[in-house]
C-alpha positions as CSV (number, residue, x, y, z in Angstrom):
1,M,98.5,129.2,99.1
2,K,100.1,126.1,100.6
3,Q,103.4,124.5,99.6
4,Y,103.7,120.9,98.6
5,L,106.7,118.6,98.1
6,L,106.5,116.4,95.0
7,A,109.2,113.7,95.5
8,V,110.5,111.5,92.8
9,H,111.5,108.0,93.9
10,M,114.1,105.7,92.5
11,V,114.7,102.1,93.4
12,E,118.2,101.1,94.4
13,G,119.7,98.6,92.1
14,S,117.4,99.4,89.2
15,P,119.3,99.8,85.9
16,M,119.9,103.3,84.7
17,P,117.9,104.2,81.6
18,E,119.7,104.2,78.3
19,P,121.1,107.6,77.4
20,D,118.4,108.3,74.8
21,V,115.7,107.5,77.4
22,M,117.4,109.6,80.0
23,Q,117.6,112.5,77.6
24,K,113.8,112.1,76.8
25,M,113.1,112.2,80.5
26,F,115.2,115.4,81.0
27,D,113.4,117.1,78.0
28,Q,110.0,116.1,79.3
29,V,110.8,117.3,82.8
30,E,112.0,120.6,81.5
31,R,108.8,121.1,79.6
32,V,106.8,120.4,82.7
33,N,109.1,122.7,84.7
34,E,108.4,125.5,82.3
35,E,104.6,124.9,82.5
36,I,104.9,125.1,86.3
37,R,106.8,128.3,86.2
38,T,104.4,129.9,83.7
39,A,101.5,128.9,86.0
40,G,103.2,130.6,89.0
41,A,103.4,127.4,91.1
42,W,107.2,127.1,90.9
43,V,109.1,127.5,94.2
44,F,112.2,125.3,93.8
45,A,113.2,121.9,92.3
46,G,116.3,119.7,92.0
47,G,117.6,116.3,91.2
48,L,119.7,114.4,93.7
49,Q,122.8,112.3,93.4
50,P,122.3,108.6,94.3
51,A,121.7,107.7,98.0
52,D,125.1,106.1,98.4
53,T,126.7,109.6,98.1
54,A,124.9,110.7,101.3
55,T,126.5,111.5,104.7
56,V,124.3,111.1,107.8
57,V,125.1,113.6,110.6
58,R,123.9,112.8,114.1
59,S,124.2,115.1,117.1
60,E,123.5,113.5,120.5
61,G,124.7,114.5,124.0
62,G,127.0,117.1,122.7
63,S,128.9,114.9,120.3
64,T,128.5,114.7,116.5
65,T,129.0,111.6,114.4
66,M,129.1,111.3,110.6
67,T,128.6,108.1,108.6
68,D,128.5,107.4,104.9
69,G,125.5,106.2,103.1
70,P,121.8,106.9,103.3
71,F,120.0,107.2,106.7
72,A,117.1,104.9,105.6
73,E,117.5,101.2,105.1
74,T,115.3,100.9,102.1
75,K,115.5,100.2,98.4
76,E,113.5,103.2,97.5
77,Q,115.3,106.6,97.8
78,L,114.5,110.2,96.9
79,G,115.9,110.9,93.5
80,G,114.7,114.5,93.1
81,F,111.9,116.9,94.0
82,W,109.8,119.9,93.3
83,V,108.5,122.4,95.8
84,L,105.3,124.0,94.5
85,R,102.9,126.6,95.7
86,C,99.3,125.3,95.1
87,A,95.8,126.4,96.0
88,D,95.0,122.9,97.4
89,L,95.9,119.2,97.3
90,D,94.0,118.6,94.1
91,E,96.2,121.1,92.3
92,A,99.3,119.5,93.7
93,L,98.1,116.1,92.6
94,A,97.4,117.3,89.1
95,W,101.0,118.6,88.9
96,A,102.3,115.4,90.3
97,A,100.5,113.4,87.5
98,K,102.3,115.5,84.9
99,C,105.6,115.2,86.8
100,S,105.3,111.5,87.1
101,E,104.6,111.1,83.4
102,A,107.6,113.4,82.5
103,C,110.1,111.7,84.7
104,M,108.7,108.2,84.1
105,G,108.6,107.3,87.8
106,P,106.4,107.5,90.9
107,V,106.0,110.9,92.5
108,E,104.9,111.3,96.2
109,V,103.0,114.4,97.2
110,R,103.3,115.8,100.8
111,P,102.1,119.1,102.1
112,F,104.5,121.3,104.1
113,E,103.4,121.9,107.7
114,D,101.6,125.2,108.2
115,E,103.7,127.9,109.9
116,P,102.4,128.8,113.3
117,P,100.7,132.2,113.5
118,V,103.0,135.1,114.7
């Protein structure tokens, strides 16, 4: 089984959903999470604080610098994610469709790199 990252995107500056809409999203996501767990595909998931809470750490030439804010200069940022164990990309995409509907936003699917043989 391969692992896939399903990443939820949020657009910087977009208004936050009203509290009742946000609660609906949370409820829908929890139902999908339970379905994923029951199917045995669950590895890990989590929501993230907004990108402006990030700290970027860079180590170069023996020195480390830390700066506030996101690394990427973009309006779309990672808002949360799932790590799932799926038989193939088709299964991961099917879960992504359910996750996108539940969280009412786009979900990007990316496979993890295969581990080198030992």
